[in-house]
C-alpha positions as CSV (number, residue, x, y, z in Angstrom):
1,M,232.7,-23.6,129.7
2,N,235.2,-23.1,132.5
3,H,237.5,-20.1,132.2
4,Y,240.8,-19.8,134.0
5,T,243.7,-17.4,133.9
6,R,247.3,-18.5,134.2
7,I,249.3,-17.5,137.2
8,N,251.2,-14.4,136.2
9,L,254.7,-13.3,137.2
10,K,253.5,-11.0,139.9
11,E,251.4,-13.8,141.5
12,R,254.4,-16.1,141.3
13,E,256.5,-13.5,143.2
14,V,253.8,-13.2,145.9
15,I,253.6,-17.0,146.2
16,A,257.4,-17.2,146.6
17,E,257.6,-14.4,149.1
18,M,254.7,-15.8,151.2
19,R,256.2,-19.3,151.2
20,F,259.5,-17.8,152.3
21,K,257.6,-16.3,155.2
22,E,256.1,-19.8,155.9
23,E,252.5,-18.8,155.0
24,S,250.2,-21.7,154.3
25,I,249.0,-22.7,150.8
26,R,245.5,-22.0,151.9
27,S,246.3,-18.4,153.1
28,I,248.2,-17.7,149.8
29,A,245.3,-19.0,147.8
30,K,242.8,-16.9,149.7
31,I,244.8,-13.7,149.1
32,L,245.3,-14.4,145.4
33,N,241.7,-15.6,145.0
34,R,243.0,-18.9,143.6
35,S,242.3,-22.5,144.6
36,P,244.8,-24.1,147.0
37,S,245.4,-26.8,144.4
38,S,246.5,-24.1,141.9
39,I,249.0,-22.8,144.4
40,S,250.2,-26.3,145.2
41,R,250.8,-27.1,141.5
42,E,252.7,-23.9,141.0
43,L,255.0,-24.7,144.0
44,S,255.6,-28.2,142.7
45,K,257.0,-26.7,139.5
46,G,259.9,-25.4,141.5
């Protein structure tokens, strides 16, 4: 069974800050130990 955890508020803040600094999705994913697709989905939510 696959287990996943939701992206929490702190992670969302990190994602927003890093995208503001024009960091790539892959680099954000690596820092947060998440898949790039998870980061991409989160960003598409707006």
